[in-house]
N, C-alpha and C positions, 0 to 999 in steps of 0.2 A: 199348187198352186205356185206361177212361174216369178220367180226371185224380181223380174224386167220387166214387168206389167204395165205398170205404171215410170214416166220416163223419170229419170237420175239428173237434174237441170246441173248444171255449175254452178249455176246463184239461185235464191230464194226470196221470194218476197221479205219476205219475214226472216228476218236473219238471227242468226242461232240467240244473238246478245236480248232480243225480242224474248223468249222465251221468259215463262214464268219465274223459270229455277238455271239457277246458267250449268254450262255441259257439266261442270266438276260435280255439280250439288246432284244432277243426272243421275252422273253413274256414279256416285255411289249409293244410291238407291238401284239402279240396275244391275250393275256388274256382274251379282250373282244374287240369284231370288233362290227362294225353297220354297217348291208346295207343299202337301203330303206325302206328295211319290219322288218328286222330279226337283231334279237344279237344273237350273237356270243360269248358265253365267258366261261372262262374255267372252267373245270371240279370243281366241290366243293365233300368233301367227304360224302357230306350230299344225292348225286347224285343215291345214291343206288336204290330207290323206283322208281325214274322218268325210271333208266335205266332198271331197271324189269319192268314199265310199258310198253316200247319199246320193247324191248330185249326179251321178255316172252309170246311176243303176237302170236300166230301161224299165223297170218297173217300178220305181218313185216318178218316170215320164210318162206314165202311159197317155194322160191326158196335157202332155206342154207338147203343141205342134213343134217345140225346137230342138225336143227332145232332150239327151240322158249329153251329160256333159262328154266330152268326145276323151279328153286325155287331164292328166289331174294338175297339167297349165291351165287349162279354163279354170277350171276348181280353184285354183291360186290368184290366179283374177281378179272373180268373185268375192273370193275373202280381201282380198288387200283393200276390192272396195268394199267391202261392209265393216272390215278398220277402220278404214277413215270414214265414215260415215261415225262410227263410236266415237273419232279421236275429234271430231267436229262439233257432235252435236249432243254427246256424252250417255247415247243410248242406241241400241239397234239390236239387229237379229242375235239370237242367243247360242252356244252348241247347247242340244238338251241331254241330261245325265240321270238315271239312275243312282240315288245316294250308293246303290252298292249293285255291281261293282262299277265303276266310273268308269263308262265307256259312250263315250256319243253314240245317240241314238237317233240323234234328228239335229233341225234346226230352223229357227222362228222365233218369232218374232213381230217387230213394228219396226219402219224405216218411215223417214219424209220422202215424198216424191209428190213430184208434179204430173195432176191428173185432171185432164180435161182444163187444162191453166186453171187448177185449185191447187193449194198446200193439203195435202193429205198424208194416213199414216199406213202406209200398204202393209195390213198383214199379211203373214206368208209364215207357213209350218209345212216340212217337208220330214218324215222320217223313213227310215230304214223299215224292207216289208217286214221284218219280223216284230217288230211293235208296233204295229199297224193294228186296230180292233182293241182297244186296252184301254183309249181314251185318253192318253199321253196331249195327242194334239189339240183336244177341245180343252183337256190342266191347260196345257201353253198358252191357249187363243184365246181363253176366259185374264189369264192373270198377268199377258199382254194387255189385251180391253181396259183390264181394273186400272192397272199403271198406269197408260194415257190416259183415260177421266183424267185421273187424278191430276196426275203431272203435266198432262199437253192436251187439254181441253179446249181448246183453240182451234184441232186440228178435227176432222173428223178420220175415224179411222172403216176404211174399206179392204172390203175382199172381192177380188174378183175370180170369177171362176168358169170354167166349161160345161155348158148344161149338163153331160154324161157325170160328170164330176161328184155324186152323190153325198159323200163320204165328207168333202171338200166345203161342203155344200150345210149339211149340219152340224161342220166343226163349228161355222160364220154363224150359224143360226143359235149354238150354243153357247158359243161369244157372247152374244146379248145383239148381233146384227142380223139389221132387216132386209130383207130381200127389196132392191128398186126396179121392177123392171120399166120404169119409162129410160131408167140412163142403161140398160144392154146394147151392146151392139154383137160383137161376138163372143163375149164373154157374161157370166149371169152378174150382176153386182149386189153386193149387201154391206151395207151401213151402218155405223154408231156414230151420232151427232151430226150437225147440218151440214150440207154443200150451198153453197150459192145457188140459186136458177141459175 
């Protein structure tokens, strides 16, 4: 799933102050989350090389028309944007690790985006090929959607993916998102929550 599938506007209609919880309160709940197998932690400025290992790998981008990140600088720019989102809103994409050993095996979570003139939470997940097929993306996505429904319920959660990316579609469905054929263009669209008509 492409991190930049929905646009990042310079401002939103709903300011951060209008959220149910202040960004500092959201950060307290989102900065480090542990599931039965995973540690989901707030991104750090030192995550650039790990981000490049995941996003620069052609295998992880086989359904991404933009292709893999061509260099570390591209991943560092993505990381800066993600860190800014965390600073502004108190939540965002996580680095995903196993409890033992503590090495990053992927990235994902939700970020605010503007999609079709509506504010949404973009559900995103991308893992190293060695982590595929073990249910980690589903575990991450279910956790992100649960937290979003609990703390950010005024925003629908969307996942957009290519029609051939069956694994990403299954993850979205297992996370509780419903396929919405009426919203499709070049992507299949899955939604949790209500979109404006």
